[in-house]
N, C-alpha and C positions, 0 to 999 in steps of 0.2 A: 884151525878151520872153525872150531866152535866159537872162538872169539870174534872172527869175522862176521859170523851169522848174528851174534849178539849185537855187534856194532851196527850192522845193517838194520836190525829191528828198531834200535834206538833212534837211528836217523829217520826212519819212516814215521815214528811217533812224533818226533819234533816237527816234521813237515806237516803232519795232519793238524797239530795244534796251531801252527802258524796260519794255515789256510782258514781254520775256523775263526780265528781272531780277525782275519781280514774281512771275512763275510759279515761278521757282527758289526764291525766298524762302518762298513758300507751301508748297512741297514739303518744305522743311527745318524747317517750324514745328512738327513733331511731330504732324501730323494723321493719321499712319498708325494703323490699328487695333492695339491692344495684343494680344499673344498670349494664348491661354487658359491659365490656371494649370495646372501639372503636378500630377496627383493625388499625394497623399502615399503612400509605399510602405506605411506602417503601416495605411492604410485598405484595402489589398488582402489578400485571403485567400491563404495559401500554396497553390501549385498542385503536385500530385504529378505529376512527369514521369517516365514510364517509357520506356526504350528497348525497344521491342517486338522484341527479338532475343535469342536464346539462343545462347551459344557453348559447344558441347559437345566436350570432348576425346575422341577415339577413337583407340585403338591399332590399327594395321593391320599384320598380319604374314602371311607365307606359311606353307606347310606346315612349314617348318623353324624357324619362330619368328623369322625375319629380317624387317626392315622392308620393306614393300611400297611402292616409290616411284611406283607407277602408279595409285594410288587416285583415283577420280572420283566425282562425286555419284551417278552411275548405279549404282555398286557398293554403295551404302549405303541401308538402310531404317531410318528413325528413327520410333519410336512414342513419343508422350507421352500418358500415361494411356490407352493403347490406341488413340489416334488417329494416323494417319500424318501426318507433317509434310513440308512441301516444303522441301528443302534449297536455300539461297540460294548458299552458297559452301563450299568445302573447301580448306584450306590447310595446308601443313607449315611451321610457324614455329619460330624458335629458342626453346628452353625456358629457364625460370627454375627452378633446382634448389636447394633448401635442405637441407643435411645436418643432421639433428637427432641428436646423439651423446650417448648415456647414459654418463656417466663415474662414476656412483655405483657403489660396490663392495660391495654387500651380501653378507656372509658370504664375501667373497673369490672369488665365482663369476663375476665379469665382469672382463675384462682390458682396461684402458685402452689398453695398447700394441697389443693385437689390434684394438680398435675403431679406433684411429688407422690401422693398416695397411689395414683394410677401407675406411675413408673415402678414403685416398689412392688405392687401386686403383679405386674407383668414379669418383673425380674424373678420373683419367687415362684412363678408358674412355669418358667422355662426349664427345659431338660437339664439335668446335671451334666457338667462338662461343657456347657455352652460358653463361648468366649463373649464377654459383654463389655461394652464401652458406653459412656454417658457424655452427652454434650448438651449444654443449655444455650439458649440464644435469646437476646432482646435486640438491641441495636447492633450487636456483634456476637459471633459464636464464641463459646468458651468450652474447651474440653475439660470436663470434671474428672473423668476416670478413663485411663487407657485400658487396653484389653486385659481382662482378667476373668477367672472363673470363680472368684471369691464373692459370693452373693452378699454375705454379711458385711464385707468391706464396702461394697457399693452402696448398701443401705445407709451406712454411716456417712458416706460422702453426700448422699442425697439429703440427709438430715442437717448437715452442717454447711454445705457449700452452695445450695440453691438459693439464689437471690433474685427478687423481682426487679424488672426493669420497666421501661416505658414502651415505646413502639417496638415492633418486631420486624426483622429483615430475614425472611425465610430464604431468599435466594442466596445470600451469603452463607447461611447455615447449611443449605444443601451442598454447596460447593465445598465447604469445609468438611462435611461428613464424607463426601466422596473420597477426599484425600486420605481418610483414615483406613480405607480398605485396600490400599496398594499392596500390602504384604500378605493379604489373605487369599485363600484359593477361590477361584471363580466358581460360582454355583452354590456357595455357602454364605452369601452376603445378604444381610437383612437390615433394614432401617425401620424403626418404629417412631413415627412422628406424632407428637401430641401438640396440636396447634389449631388455630382458626384459619390458618393459611393466608391471612391478610398481610401483604408484603409492603412495608413502608419504603417509599422511593429514596434514592440517594445512596444505595449500597455500592459495594465495590464490584459486584457481579450482577449482571442482568439475569432475570429469570430464565431467559432463553439459553444463555450460556451455562447456567447452573444445571438445567435439565439435560443439556448435552453431556456434562460431566457425570451426571447421575446415570444416564444411559450407558456411558462408556464402562462403568464398573459392573453393570448388569446385576444390581442388587434388587431384591424383592422388597417393596415398600408397603408397610402396613400403617394405616393412618387412623388415629382416634381424633375426630374433628370436633372442635368447639362450635362450629357454625350454627347448627340448629339450636343448641343450648343458649348461645349468646343472643340469637334473635328473639327467643322466647323471653329472656331476661329483659331485653330492650322493650318488648311489648308490655311487660309487667311494670316497668319503670315509667312508661308514658301513659299508662291507664289511670284516669282520675275520676273522681265523683264530681258532679256539678255542685258547686257551693251554693248554699242558700243566701238569704239577705243578711245573715249573721245575727238576727234578732229572734229570740224565742219569747212568745207572749203567753206563757202558761203559769206565770207567778200567781200567788194568792194575794187578794187585796189585803192591805193592812200589814203586809209583811215588812220586815226591816228593810229600808231602802238600800242599805249597804250590805245586806246579807249575801248578795250575789257577787260581792267583791268589786262592783263597778258603780260608784256613786253618780256617774253621769247618766245612767239609765233610769227610767221610771221604776217605781217599786214593783210593778207586776212584770217586768221584763228582765231577761238574762241574755247576755251575749253568748252566742254559740261559736265555736271555732270552725274554721274551714277544714273539712276532712280531705284526706288524700290516700291513695293507694300507691305504694312505692314512693319514689322520690320525684316530685314535680319540679321541673326546671323551666322557668319562663324565659330563660335566656335564648334568644333566637339562634345565636351562633352555636350553642350546645345542641339545640334540636337539629340544626343542619348537620353537625358532626355525626349525630346518631343515625340520621338518614343515610349519610354517605357510608358509614360503617356497615349498615345493614345491606346496602347494595354491594359493598365490597365482599361481605361474607358469602353472598350468593354467587359472585364470580369466582371466589376462591374455592368454594365447594365444588364447582364444576372442574376447576383445575386439579384439585386434590384427587377427585375421583378418577380423572384421566391418568394422573401419575400412578395411582395404585393399580389400576387395571392394566396399564401398559406394562408394568413391572411384574405382573402375576400375583400381586398382593391384593388386599381388600381395604375398603374404607368403612369405618363405623361412624354413624351419625346419631349419637345418643341425644335424648331430649332433656335429660336431667342428670344430676351428678351421680345418682345411684346407677343409672344405666352406663355412665362413663366408667365407673369403677368395676362394673360387672363384665367388661369386655376382656379382662386380662386372660382368662382361660381360652377364649376364642383366638386371641393373638398368639398365645403360646402353642395352641394346637396347629395353627396355620404354619408356624415356623417349624415345629417338630415333625410335621408330616411331609417335609420336603425331601425329595431325592435329587441326586445329580445324574442326569442322563448325558452320556458322551456319545457323539457321533462324528463321523468324517463327512463333511458336506459333499454332495455329488458335484456341485460347482465349486472349484477350488477357491479358497480365500485369497490366494495370491493373484487371482485373476479379477478380483473385485476392484471397482473404482473407489477413489478416496471418499470416505464418508458414506459408502453404500449401505443402505438399510435392507435387511432381509426379513421378510415376514415369516413368523413361525406359528404353526398350529399343532396342537396335540389332541388326540382322541383316545378314548378307552376302548380296548378290545374285549373287556370283561364286564359282564352284567354286575351292577352294584358297585362298580369302581368309578370314582369321580376324579378327574385330573384337571389341574389348572397350572398354566405356565405364563411366562411373559409373552407379549404379542410379537416380539421380534428383537433384533439386535443390530447395532451398527458395526460393520466390519472394521476392526482397528487397522491403523496404518501398518503396523508390524507388531510382532510379538517376540 
């Protein structure tokens, strides 16, 4: 009887093992449902994705023009197309500064050595940690130094690589400068231009297109202009004294007839030179060029002023080289006093028309606080 029970238990165990093996084999036989096919990417329409956020650079200074380190969102009123915006954040961030240096030397009125000295003073005045790049331009732009915080290295580059050229093409240089900011955060971009702004025709980019590219990167532009200085130099070069008849009759009778060095004159006469102030050029074509250049500087001065003010920067119009050199601290203060204000526009960016321009205004809510920003921005196609 006991053996029959033992045999029965053994039979049950064998049956159980057999059933388990059958179930496992069935599970591995590929009976699981196949996944649904992934739709092809080419069948999907491109989706325009907008970051519904505007980063607006705002310079904040006190009564003396110095950086105000206490700025808060409660101190700032931002209007976009006349509508008040709610500020999400306000931060003081390290700046990215590109120096755009004009080394063209039209009519000998711009000094590359002076431009170099100005650039070095600006660089040394910038806050530590500022990312700095350098580009020079004459007939074409040339990047001398990519982004770096090494001020001493940049100074070495300026001393060894800056080379004078002939005419200048500012439009090509502005377009090339805009390209350098593609990897930098919006709201921290600055361009320092040292130039007379006179643009030689024949470049690859028109000034209109160059300014569109400049507006698209929303950089603050600070300009040290040669225009007034150059016109004053022109005036000095063309100022002359009226010459006399070239003969001076004040000799003593009986003097040596050749003592004056000119045996063709009477003993009592000496020939006087024609005096001049600056350099006199009787060439009509050269005088015409100078007149044309003077008119061009007046036009470029208006354009440079508009560029600076539209971007929230400033233009400086020194009258001599000492004034030009002395603006380094003002430039550095403007750059160092800038905050990045972030807000979500009440009218969505996704609803904007292509190339739509939105006007921006800022105002201070605190006595003794002075704010400056760009006048507006063009809504990008997508972000």
